[in-house]
C-alpha positions in Angstrom: 36.1 42.0 219.9 34.2 43.9 222.7 35.5 43.6 226.3 32.5 45.5 227.7 29.0 46.0 226.1 26.1 47.9 227.5 22.7 48.0 225.8 20.0 50.4 227.0 21.2 50.2 230.6 19.3 52.1 233.2 19.7 52.2 237.0 17.3 53.8 239.5 17.6 54.4 243.2 14.7 54.8 245.7 15.3 57.8 248.1 13.2 58.4 251.2 12.2 62.0 251.7 11.0 63.4 255.0 9.3 66.8 255.6 9.8 68.6 258.9 7.1 67.4 261.4 6.3 67.8 265.1 6.7 65.0 267.6 2.9 64.6 267.7 2.6 64.4 263.9 5.4 61.8 263.9 3.6 59.7 266.5 0.2 60.0 264.8 1.7 59.0 261.4 3.9 56.2 262.8 2.2 53.5 260.7 2.2 55.5 257.5 4.9 54.8 254.9 7.4 57.5 254.2 7.5 59.2 250.8 9.9 57.6 248.3 11.3 59.1 245.2 12.8 57.3 242.2 16.1 58.8 241.0 17.4 57.7 237.7 21.2 57.5 238.0 21.7 56.0 234.5 19.4 56.4 231.5 19.6 54.3 228.3 23.4 53.8 228.3 24.7 52.2 225.2 28.5 51.6 225.3 31.0 49.3 223.9 34.7 49.1 224.9 37.1 47.2 222.7 39.6 44.7 224.2 42.9 46.4 224.9 41.3 49.9 224.8 41.7 52.6 227.4 38.3 54.3 227.7 37.8 57.5 229.7 34.6 58.7 231.5 34.1 62.4 232.3 31.4 64.2 234.1 30.5 66.5 236.9 29.8 65.2 240.5 26.5 63.3 240.6 26.5 62.6 236.8 26.5 58.8 237.3 30.2 58.0 236.7 30.7 55.7 239.8 27.3 54.1 239.3 28.3 53.2 235.7 31.5 51.5 236.9 29.7 49.6 239.6 27.1 48.3 237.2 29.9 47.1 234.9 31.7 45.5 237.8 28.5 43.7 238.9 28.4 45.4 242.2 25.0 46.9 241.2 22.4 45.3 239.0 20.7 47.5 236.4 17.0 48.0 236.5 16.9 47.5 232.7 19.2 46.8 229.8 22.0 44.3 229.2 25.6 44.3 230.5 28.1 42.0 229.0 31.7 41.7 230.3 34.2 39.4 228.5 37.1 38.6 230.7 38.3 38.7 234.3 37.5 42.1 235.9 39.2 44.0 238.8 37.4 47.1 240.1 39.2 49.9 241.9 36.2 51.9 242.8 35.9 52.8 246.5 38.6 53.3 249.2 39.0 50.0 251.0 36.0 48.3 249.3 35.8 44.9 251.0 38.4 45.7 253.6 37.8 45.0 257.4 39.0 47.7 259.8 39.6 45.3 262.6 42.1 43.3 260.5 45.7 44.2 259.7 46.8 45.4 256.3 48.5 42.1 255.6 45.3 40.1 256.5 43.2 42.5 254.3 45.7 41.9 251.5 45.2 38.2 251.6 41.4 38.3 252.0 40.9 40.9 249.2 43.2 39.0 246.8 41.4 35.7 247.5 38.1 37.5 246.7 39.6 38.4 243.4 40.2 34.7 242.7 43.8 34.1 243.7 44.9 31.1 245.8 47.4 31.4 248.7 50.4 30.4 246.6 49.5 33.1 243.9 49.1 35.7 246.7 52.5 34.7 248.2 54.2 35.2 244.8 52.9 38.8 244.4 52.9 39.8 248.1 56.2 41.5 248.2 55.5 43.3 244.9 52.3 44.7 246.4 54.0 45.8 249.6 56.9 47.5 247.7 54.5 49.3 245.4 52.4 50.6 248.3 55.4 51.6 250.3 53.6 50.4 253.5 56.1 47.7 254.5 56.5 49.1 258.1 52.8 49.1 258.8 51.5 45.8 257.2 50.9 44.4 260.8 48.9 47.5 261.8 45.1 47.3 261.9 43.3 49.2 259.1 41.3 51.3 261.5 44.6 53.2 262.2 45.2 53.9 258.5 44.6 57.3 256.8 42.5 57.4 253.7 45.7 57.9 251.7 47.2 54.7 253.1 44.1 52.7 252.4 44.1 54.0 248.9 47.7 52.9 248.5 46.9 49.4 249.6 43.8 49.2 247.4 45.6 50.3 244.3 48.6 48.2 245.0 46.6 45.0 245.3 44.4 45.7 242.3 47.4 46.7 240.1 49.1 43.3 240.7 46.2 41.0 240.1 46.3 39.5 236.6 43.0 40.7 235.1 41.7 41.4 231.6 39.7 44.4 232.5 40.5 47.1 235.1 37.9 49.7 236.3 39.4 52.7 238.0 37.4 55.4 239.7 38.6 58.9 240.7 40.0 57.6 244.0 43.5 58.5 242.7 42.9 62.0 244.1 43.0 60.7 247.6 46.7 59.9 247.4 49.8 62.2 247.6 51.3 63.6 244.4 54.2 61.2 244.3 52.0 58.1 244.6 49.5 59.5 242.0 52.4 59.7 239.5 53.4 56.1 240.3 49.8 54.9 239.8 49.6 56.8 236.5 52.8 55.2 235.3 51.4 51.8 236.3 48.2 52.5 234.2 50.4 53.3 231.3 52.3 50.1 231.7 49.0 48.1 231.9 47.9 49.8 228.7 51.1 48.7 227.0 50.4 45.2 228.2 47.1 45.2 226.3 44.8 45.4 229.3 41.3 46.9 228.9 40.9 49.9 231.1 37.8 52.0 231.9 38.9 55.0 233.9 37.3 58.0 235.6 39.7 60.9 236.3 39.2 64.6 237.2 42.2 65.5 235.1 41.3 66.2 231.5 45.1 66.1 230.6 45.4 62.5 232.0 42.3 61.4 230.1 43.9 62.8 226.9 47.2 61.1 227.8 45.9 57.6 228.4 42.6 57.1 226.6 41.7 56.3 223.0 38.1 57.2 223.4 36.0 58.9 226.0 32.4 59.9 226.9 30.8 62.6 229.0 28.0 61.7 231.4 25.4 64.4 232.4 22.5 63.6 234.7 22.9 59.9 234.0 22.9 60.2 230.2 25.7 60.1 227.6 26.1 63.7 226.5 28.7 62.9 223.9 31.1 60.0 223.1 33.9 59.3 220.7 37.4 60.6 219.9 39.2 61.5 223.1 40.4 64.9 221.8 37.0 66.0 220.7 35.3 64.7 223.9 37.9 66.4 226.2 37.6 69.7 224.3 33.8 69.5 224.9 34.3 68.8 228.6 36.8 71.6 228.9 34.1 73.9 227.5 31.6 72.6 230.0 34.0 73.2 232.9 34.9 76.7 231.7 31.2 77.5 231.2 30.4 76.5 234.8 33.2 78.6 236.2 32.2 81.6 234.2 28.6 81.2 235.1 29.4 81.3 238.8 31.5 84.4 238.3 29.0 86.2 236.2 26.1 85.4 238.5 28.2 87.0 241.3 28.6 90.2 239.1 24.9 90.3 238.5 24.1 90.2 242.2 26.7 93.0 242.8 25.6 95.3 239.9 21.9 94.4 239.2 22.8 94.0 235.5 21.9 90.7 233.9 24.3 89.5 231.1 24.0 86.2 229.3 26.0 84.7 226.4 24.8 81.7 224.5 26.7 79.4 222.1 26.8 75.6 222.6 27.8 76.4 226.2 27.0 79.4 228.3 29.7 82.1 228.2 32.0 80.0 225.9 31.8 81.5 222.5 33.4 80.3 219.2 35.1 82.3 216.5 33.1 82.0 213.2 30.1 80.4 215.0 26.6 81.8 215.7 26.0 83.2 219.2 23.6 85.4 221.1 24.3 87.8 224.0 21.6 89.5 226.1 21.7 92.5 228.4 19.1 93.6 230.9 19.3 96.5 233.2 17.4 99.5 234.7 19.1 102.1 232.5 18.0 103.0 228.9 18.9 100.0 226.8 19.0 102.0 223.6 22.3 103.7 224.5 23.9 100.5 226.0 26.9 98.8 224.5 29.3 96.1 225.5 33.0 96.9 225.7 35.3 93.8 225.4 38.9 93.9 226.8 41.3 91.1 225.8 44.0 90.6 223.2 41.9 93.0 221.1 39.6 95.7 222.4 36.2 96.4 220.8 32.6 97.4 221.4 29.4 95.7 220.4 26.4 97.7 219.3 22.8 96.6 218.6 19.4 98.1 218.2 17.5 94.9 218.8 15.5 95.3 222.0 12.8 92.7 222.9 11.2 91.7 226.2 13.2 94.5 228.1 16.4 92.9 226.9 19.0 94.1 224.4 20.1 91.3 222.1 23.4 91.1 220.4 23.3 88.3 217.7 25.6 87.2 215.0 25.9 84.2 212.7 29.7 84.4 212.7 31.5 85.6 215.8 34.6 87.6 214.6 36.8 87.7 217.7 40.1 85.8 218.2 40.6 83.2 221.0 41.1 84.7 224.5 39.3 85.3 227.8 37.6 88.7 227.6 36.4 91.1 230.3 33.1 92.7 229.3 32.2 96.2 230.6 28.7 97.6 230.2 28.8 101.1 228.9 26.0 103.7 228.7 27.2 106.5 226.4 30.8 107.0 227.5 30.1 105.9 231.1 31.0 102.5 232.4 28.1 101.3 234.6 29.7 98.4 236.6 32.7 98.3 238.9 33.4 94.7 238.0 33.4 93.2 234.5 31.5 90.1 233.2 33.7 87.5 231.5 33.5 85.2 228.5 35.9 82.8 226.9 36.3 82.8 223.1 37.5 79.6 221.5 38.9 79.4 218.0 36.7 77.3 215.8 36.8 78.5 212.2 38.1 81.6 210.5 35.6 84.4 210.3 35.0 85.9 206.9 32.6 88.8 207.9 33.1 92.5 207.6 35.3 94.4 210.1 34.1 97.8 211.4 36.4 100.6 212.8 35.5 103.9 214.3 37.4 106.7 215.9 38.1 106.5 219.6 36.2 109.7 220.2 33.0 108.4 218.5 30.1 107.2 220.7 28.2 105.2 218.1 29.0 103.5 214.8 28.4 105.4 211.5 27.5 108.7 213.2 31.1 109.9 213.0 33.8 108.7 210.6 33.5 104.9 210.4 35.4 102.6 208.0 34.2 99.1 207.1 36.5 96.4 205.6 35.2 93.3 203.8 33.1 92.3 200.9 29.6 93.7 201.3 30.6 97.0 202.9 28.2 99.5 201.5 25.1 98.1 203.3 26.6 97.8 206.8 25.0 101.0 208.2 21.6 100.0 206.7 21.8 96.5 208.2 22.8 98.0 211.6 19.7 100.2 211.5 17.6 97.0 210.8 19.0 95.3 213.9 22.3 93.7 212.9 24.8 93.5 215.7 28.0 95.5 214.9 31.4 94.6 216.3 33.5 97.9 216.3 37.2 98.1 216.8 39.1 101.2 218.0 42.4 100.6 216.3 43.1 99.5 212.7 45.6 96.7 212.6 47.0 94.7 209.7 44.2 94.0 207.4 45.8 92.4 204.4 43.0 89.9 203.8 40.5 92.7 203.1 40.9 94.5 199.7 37.6 96.5 199.7 36.6 99.3 202.1 33.8 101.8 202.7 33.9 105.1 204.7 30.8 106.4 206.4 29.8 109.6 208.1 26.4 110.4 209.6 25.1 107.1 208.2 26.1 108.1 204.7 28.6 106.5 202.4 31.5 108.9 201.6 33.7 106.7 199.5 33.8 103.0 198.4 36.8 101.4 196.9 40.2 99.9 197.5 41.3 99.7 201.1 44.3 102.0 200.6 42.4 104.8 199.0 39.6 104.7 201.6 42.0 104.7 204.5 43.8 107.7 202.9 40.5 109.5 202.8 39.9 108.6 206.4 43.3 110.0 207.5 42.8 113.2 205.4 39.4 113.9 207.0 40.7 113.2 210.5 43.5 115.7 210.0 41.0 118.2 208.5 38.7 117.8 211.5 41.6 118.3 214.0 42.9 121.3 212.1 39.4 122.9 212.1 38.9 122.2 215.7 42.3 123.7 216.6 41.6 126.7 214.5 38.2 127.4 216.2 39.9 126.9 219.7 42.4 129.7 218.7 39.7 132.0 217.5 37.6 131.6 220.6 40.4 133.2 222.7 40.2 136.6 220.8 37.5 139.2 220.4 37.9 139.4 216.6 37.8 135.6 216.4 34.6 135.4 218.4 33.0 137.9 216.0 34.1 135.9 213.0 32.7 132.7 214.6 29.3 134.4 215.1 29.3 135.6 211.5 30.1 132.1 210.2 
């Protein structure tokens, strides 16, 4: 059975806006009505919470979390839609909601408890439990105006936690208390959950939402962005938080360097292994020679020939990089253009099955020098790169047991295709030949006879 049901619930607020005017204009327009703007705090909210369920609400500041709880509590009436609550409800929403500053803590305790439906005898029975939990015994005869926010929060929580109710609404006011009292409150929430109480809770801590809640939702601009299994919802919110943090940092790098970098997956700058993503680069220098160099638990470069609208685009249907936070340096040839890197976070989603490309550390572009490709469709990699495919190129060959086939390129031509071991042997052979030839010519260049032979050759 549902403890809370919301059907197409919407809530709007009227805000008055004033433009800067002179004293004369203010006097002339005294009789005119001020401009009012409708702000939709909640839009088409559909939600059901089962009896005995702990349900979490996540969202950035201003997303509508507190408004949602106030509508459920009956403090605010929705502009449209239907709200059904089955059972006695206790809201813990705002510090000292219903308290009077000119009354003592003890007097406020009795008044607030009576508002919650308790008679004097019932309040007397739980009075000492409330005081002990709040740890405010020495100041119960002090007026509330002399209390700190943390002390008011202690009193609010202590009263609400000891009123026998079916449904408890908890806003993010837990953050106003000290660490020790927060732990005590969280332990009390766990106890209430074990007692079978229905709890709707807003917390900043994703870990605490994971710990207590069975299901959760994310609010964004008054709408439900996603709802369901608590693990999946918290993972999504974690991506949103990381995305916001990375966006602020990367915007700062753009202001400092003049280089514009964007990365798109489901969330900005949060990419997923095995999933499609797009990265864009815009700068004053020649984009044709630009590459992105990633530094993390693996180091690699990304190359692309796809240039549109004065932007270089790096696109892939399957991002082949393991989970980590990566620094991204913009390179032009062998020169790094920025003094500070951009950053992205790569999250493991599914295993990538695409080709892997390696080239020598001395090479400046894929396939121009010795380049080896491991995977299935390896022979066409250079051709596909020329047509605009983004290439992820690694500098060091690691363990590659999952790849049996390989192809070796030089100057965009296929040198050998076959089993990985034979191709890698050919790569090593040619590297040593190149090194030996280079060393030989360096020796010749130091002698007169050698210079003559070099001219003849």
